[in-house]
N, C-alpha and C positions, 0 to 999 in steps of 0.2 A: 642444519637439517638436510640441506641439499646433498652434502657429502655422504650422509647416511643412506639416502636413497641410491646414490651411485654405488655404494657398497653392496646394497641388495641387488642391483642390476648386474654386478660382477658375478654374484651367485648364479644368476640366470644364464650368464654367458659361459659358465664353467661346464663344458659339455664333453669332457673326456669320458671314456667308458667306465672309469672308476666312479666318477661323479654320478653317472646315470644309475649305477647300482646303489649308490650311497644316498642320493638326494631325491626326494619326491616333491612335486610342486602341486599346489592347489590354489583356488581363488574363490571368492564369495562376492556377489554383487547385491547391494542393499542400499536403499536410499539414506539410511542412517549410518551404516558401517560397511564399507567396501574394503576388501583386503586381498593381498596375494601372499602366499606362504611357501616356505621351503622347509621340509621335514628332513632332518639329517639323522640317520640311524646310528646310534652309539654302540650297538651290540649286534654286529652283523652275524655273529655265530648263533644267535638265538632268534627264532621267529617271533614276531610280535603277537601277543595273545589275541585270538579271535573270541570276543565276548558276545557273539551273536545270540547265544542261548542263555546268557546271564540275565537275572532279574535286575531291576534298578538297584536294589540293596546289595546284590552280589557284585555289581560293578563298583560301587563305592568301597566295599570291603576289600576287593582285590587291589584297587589302586592304593588305598591307605596302607595295606599290609606290605606293599612293595614300593613305598614312597622313597626308600633309601637305595633303590636299585634302578637308577634312571636308564632309559633306553632310547631317549629321543632328545634332540636339540632342534628347536624351532626358531626360525627367523621370519618375522611378518612385518610387512609395510601396509599401513592402513590409512584411509582417508574417510572423512565424515561429510558426505555430500550436503546433508541438510544444514550442518553447522557452517559449512563454507557458503551455502546459499544465503544464510542469515547475515553473514559478514558482507557479502556482496550487496544484498538488498539495502542494508543500512548505509553502506559507503556511498552508494549511488542514488539513494532515494531517502535522504534524511528527513525531508519534509513529510513524505508519506509514512515513514517509520514513526514519526512523532504523532501523526494522525491516527495511527493504528492503536494508540493507547486509549483505554477506557478507565480513567482514574489510574489505579496501579496495574491494571491488566493490559498486557501487550500481546496482540495476536502473533506477531513474528517470534517473540520470545517463547510463547506457548508452543509453537510448532518446532522450535529448534533447541529448546532447553534440554539439558541433560548431558551434553557433550562439551567438555571444556577445552578441547583442542581441535584444530582443523585436520590434523594428521599426526601420525606417530610411527615410531619404529619399535618393534618388540623383540625380545630375546627370551626364550623359555627353555629350561632344562628340567626334565622330569620323566615320569612314567606314562606310557601311552598304551591303550588297548584299542582294537579296531572292531568294527561290526561289518562282517563280510556279507555280501548279498549274492545269493546263488544265481540271481538273474543278471547280475552286472559285476564284473571284476573290479571296476573302478570304486575305490573306497570313498573318495570325495570327503565330505564332512562327517562321515560316519566314524567318529573317533571319540575317545574320552581321555582326559589328561588329569594328572595331578603333579604339582611341582612348583618351581619358583619362576616368577615372571618379572622381567625388567622392561619397563616402557620408558622411552625418552622422546622429547620433542623440544621445540624452541619457540612456541607461541601458546598463550593461554587466552581463552575467550571470556570476556565479561560484557554482558549487555550487548551482544552481537558486534563487539569490537575486539580485534586481536591485539594483544600486548606482547611485545618481545619478552620471552621468559624461558630460559633453559631449565626445564623441569625433568625430574626423574621419579618414576614410580617403582617401588619394590614390593611385590606381593606374593603371597601364597595362594594358589588357585586350584580349584577342583571344578572341571567343566567338561561338557560333552554334548554331542549331537548324535541322535539316532534316528535315521530316516528309514521307515519301512514302506511297503507298498501303499498301505492305507493309514499310516500314522507317523507323525513326527514328534520327537521329544527333544527339548533343549534344556540344559540346566547349567548353572554357574554359581559357585560359592567362592568368595574371595575376601581376603583381609590383607592390609598392608599399610604403607605410608607413602606420602608424596612430598617431595621437597622442591623448592623454587629458588632460582637464582635471583629473580626479581622480588625484592623484599616487600613489594606492595601486595603480594599474595602470601597468606599464612601457610606454613608447613602443617600437614595434617596426618592423622591416622584414620583409617576407614574400615568398614566391614559392609559387605553387600551380598545379596542373594537374588537369583532370578531362576524361574522355572516356567517353561512354555510347553504347551501340549496342543496338538491338533489331530483330530481323528476324522478322516474323510468319509468314513462309513457311518458315523453317528450324526444325529440331527445337527444342522448348522446352528441351531439355537441352544444347544447344550453348553452351558457354562462350564460344567465339570470337565468335559472332554476337549473343549475348544476355547482355551483361555490362556492367559499368562499373568504372572505377577512379578514384580521386582521391588526391592527395597535396598536402600543404602543410607548409612549414617556415618558422618565424618566429624571428627573433633580436632581442635587445635593441638598440635604437638607440644606446644609450650604451656598452655593453660588448661587443656582438656575441655575447653568451652565448645559447645555445639556450634559448628560452622556450616554444616550442610546436612540436609535430610531429604531423601527422595522416595516417594512411594507411588507405585504405578499398578493399575489393573487394566488388562487388555482383553477385549472380546474378539475372537477370531471367527470368521465365517468361511468355510470351504466353499469354493465356487463350483457349483454342480455342472457347469459346462466344461470343466477341466479336471483331470485326475489329481494334479498336484499343485493347484493354485489356491490361494486364500487371501482374503482381505482382513486386516486387523485394525482396530481402533483402540488406542490406549488413552486412558484418562488418569492423570496423576497430579500429585502435589509436590512442589519443590520449595523447601525452606532454605534461605540463605541467612546465616547469622551475621551479626554486626562485626564479629571478629575475623571473618573470612578475608577481608580486604583491609589494607592499610594505606597510609600516605594519600596520594592523589586519587586512588581508587576507592577510598573509604566513603561510604554513603551516609555520612553524618551520624554514624552509630545506630542506624535504623535497620531493624530486621526486615527482610524481604520475603513476601509470600507470593508464589507464582503457580498458576495453573499450567499443567502440561497436557497438550493434545498431540498424540502421535499416531497418525494414520500410516499404514504400511501395507504394501502388496508383496506377497511372497510367491515365488514360483520355483 
């Protein structure tokens, strides 16, 4: 995996005038998912569509109709800070980790569950539209995508412990972020499969969806305008047995002392089926049920 991040660094050092026109960089800071990205224009003769005036349905329609006309190649390196924090906590505080359990409930797992790897490298090819802001030329996260994504990594997390495992995800993805002056909207729909070199982890097929909305002009207690939901279901590639299911509801509160900051608290349920792990990692054939608590601050 180290070599993969070196490859991404080379992209950043590629500073010829051609690269400056061809490649655009962006980053995102988040306690659960932090990344840096390079967007490579595949069609320099055609300007990327500005979908600022599209409705949400029109955005989906435009992307789906142009799925076979890719205009962007994306390389992204990401780390999962809370996942890494969970690994660090258990490695250096095993006694405290064990004391954090209340029967089957574990506070550390509740705060860090949902991310199965500490970091990854992603490659995406597909169609992209942007949402331009008349007040700011910087596009930033204001983009929507449809296409094929490949994720790779070399460690998988189980019970806040990292196991060496060269894994690959291949998925079809429709996602986007639209940030307006007084409202933010995020969505993601995906389906694909995941394979593992470490045979203690089962290969799986999955489908997932997420939608998040926050309106800084509406009441902070409005659940309709200031909330998020996500769901993911995963089955074994060999037996089609349910191996993983995650459901999350999140309430967001705009912070009235800031124009673009909010606090969110997600509460969810994570099911781990007995067929997800094998060999030394198999938990005696017992299904696992885990509460998820996901506080987050967005700015």
